[in-house]
Every structure is written in structure tokens, then in C-alpha cells.
C-alpha positions in Angstrom: 66.3 16.3 12.1 66.1 15.5 8.5 62.8 14.0 7.4 64.1 13.0 4.0 66.6 10.8 5.7 64.0 8.8 7.6 62.4 7.5 4.4 58.7 7.3 3.6 56.1 7.5 6.4 54.6 4.1 7.3 51.4 3.4 5.5 48.2 3.0 7.5 46.7 -0.4 7.0 44.0 -0.3 4.3 40.7 -1.6 5.4 38.3 -3.3 3.2 35.2 -1.2 2.4 32.1 -2.6 4.1 30.5 -5.2 1.9 27.0 -4.7 0.7 24.7 -7.5 -0.2 24.6 -8.6 -3.7 21.8 -7.2 -5.8 20.1 -10.5 -5.9 19.8 -10.5 -2.1 18.4 -7.0 -2.0 15.1 -8.2 -3.7 15.0 -11.1 -1.2 15.4 -8.7 1.7 12.8 -6.3 0.4 10.3 -9.2 0.0 11.1 -10.4 3.6 10.6 -6.8 4.9 7.4 -6.4 3.0 6.1 -9.7 4.6 7.2 -8.6 8.1 5.5 -5.2 7.6 2.3 -6.9 6.5 2.4 -9.3 9.5 3.0 -6.4 11.9 0.1 -4.4 10.5 -2.2 -7.5 10.7 -1.2 -8.1 14.3 -1.5 -4.5 15.3 -5.0 -4.3 13.9 -6.1 -7.5 15.6 -4.9 -6.6 19.1 -6.8 -3.3 19.2 -8.3 -0.4 17.4 -6.4 1.6 14.8 -4.8 4.8 15.7 -7.5 6.7 13.8 -10.2 4.9 15.8 -8.5 5.8 19.0 -8.0 9.5 18.0 -11.7 9.7 16.9 -12.9 8.2 20.2 -10.8 10.8 22.1 -12.3 13.8 20.2 -15.1 15.7 21.8 -18.3 15.5 19.7 -18.1 19.2 18.9 -14.8 18.7 17.2 -16.1 15.5 15.4 -19.0 17.5 14.1 -16.6 20.3 12.9 -14.5 17.8 11.0 -17.5 16.2 9.5 -18.8 19.6 8.4 -15.4 20.4 6.8 -15.4 17.0 5.2 -18.7 17.8 3.5 -20.8 15.2 5.3 -24.4 16.3 4.8 -27.4 16.1 7.2 -27.8 16.3 10.9 -24.3 15.8 12.4 -25.4 15.1 16.0 -25.9 11.4 15.7 -23.2 10.6 13.1 -20.7 12.4 15.3 -21.4 9.9 18.0 -20.6 6.9 15.8 -17.5 4.9 16.3 -14.8 5.2 13.6 -15.5 1.7 12.3 -19.2 2.6 11.8 -18.3 5.4 9.4 -18.3 4.5 5.7 -14.8 4.4 4.2 -15.5 7.3 1.8 -16.5 9.5 4.7 -13.4 8.3 6.7 -11.2 9.4 3.8 -13.0 12.8 3.6 -12.7 13.3 7.4 -9.0 12.4 7.4 -8.4 14.8 4.5 -10.2 17.6 6.3 -8.2 16.9 9.5 -4.9 17.1 7.5 -6.0 20.4 5.8 -7.1 21.8 9.2 -3.8 20.9 10.8 -1.9 22.6 8.0 -4.1 25.7 8.3 -3.8 26.0 12.1 -0.1 25.0 12.4 1.3 28.6 11.9 -1.0 30.2 14.5 0.8 31.4 17.5 -0.8 34.6 18.8 -4.3 33.0 19.0 -3.0 30.2 21.1 -1.6 32.4 23.9 
């Protein structure tokens, strides 16, 4: 069979590329999403404690004291370790969160000690 005699192959229908919103709408959508994000954060904080407060409440006091020591909190750590997360000053909260992140990075590669 001679392919040249059949003529050109039929063309596939060309589809329009997906349309993207105009640049002017992008800023509108970003603003809407920012508002929704803020509303979600507000509602989530009203309905219950934050994730950090829940995690702090679930930690044993020994681990709380360890994190506070690593964060550089001075003094007797027995009573402060028993405080709720909301009772801890924001500067100490930031220091404790930073210590927890550093500890997680430091302990993540351990395998033999966890067996």
C-alpha cells in the first residue's frame, strides 16, 4: 500500500490551552484567599487550644523541663514546667519552640539508639 497516495494524515483537533485568570484577577484571588486564611485561623483558635498548647499539655513534665532548660529558661523549672502553654510568656514560648526544633533536627538521624 502506498502511503504517499493516501494524502496527508488527518490532523488532530487542536484544543485551546487552558485559560488562566487575567493578572488583575490574581490579586483579587490572593486577597480573597488571605481573608479566608485569616478567618480560618481565627475560627480555629476560638474553638480550641492551639496545636502548640495541645502538644505542650501532652508532654511529660520531665520533657517540658528539658525543653525549658535547652531554651535557656532560668530558675527552678519544676513549677514553670507545670504551667499551661498560654501562661508562658511569648518570649519563652519562642525560645522553647526554637529549642524543640533544634532538638528534633539533632535527634532525627538517630537509629541505633532507638532500637
